[in-house]
C-alpha positions, 0 to 999 in steps of 0.5 A: 443532506446526502440523500438530497444530492444522491441520484435516486435509483430503484435501490435509493442511494445505497450504491453511492453510500457503499462506494463512499464507504469503500473509498473511506475504507481504502483510505483507512487501510492505507493510512494504517499500513503506511503511517500509523502502524509502522510508526507506532511499532517503531516507537514501541520497540524503540522504547522497549529496546533503545539500543536497536538503531532507528534506521533498522526499526524503520526498515523492519516495521515499514517492510512488515506493515507497508509492504507485508500487510498492505501488499497482502491485502491489496494483492488478495483484493486484486486477485479476488475482485480485480474490478476495483483496481481496474476502475478506481486506480487505472480508470478502466471500464472494460473487463478486458484487463481483469486477468492482468489485474489478477496477476498483479494481485498475485505478484502483490500477494507474493511480495506481501507475504515475504514482507509479513514473514520478514518479522520472523526472518530478518534476512528478508527485510533488505531484499524485500525493501529493495524489490518493494521500493522499486515497485512503489517508486515506479507506481508512485511516479506513474501516478504522479504523471497522471494529469487527472488523478482520482481521489484513490489514485492520489492516495495511492500516489502519496503513499507509494512515494512516501514508502518509496522514500522510506525504503530507499533511505533504509536500503541506502543506510543498510549499504552505507553502514556495512563494515 
């Protein structure tokens, strides 16, 4: 069925299938890092250590998976292959913005690395949640203002706003629960 709908080129419809696979991979990575892995880690640690507060576990595991792994992967891809972000998220067709997307990638990579290291240095969790929360909140609201969002931009918007809410709740809880 796909071959009937795909435009024929000298290479058949392989390019369209690759693009579809890349889009599905993007969705899969976002779903894993923003929902499945953090929630699974929270459940496992809560079952093994019920005395640890749930808000702390949410902060710990969403910073590790949702900030650490997701931004490290996104940052590496943006630094190495900026065209995907430029085209699929920002709808840019020229190569003029690629150096800027690469710099965004390096910033994402740096924040992501701190998020990954937070599992070994718990003092990194709150500062990473604050900085990443601001980033995700601004990015999510920017995506929400787009009138004609692509599928990938909608995925980015939903996941960005979701993690913004989780991180903001964790930051609020962290400050309100201080003695």
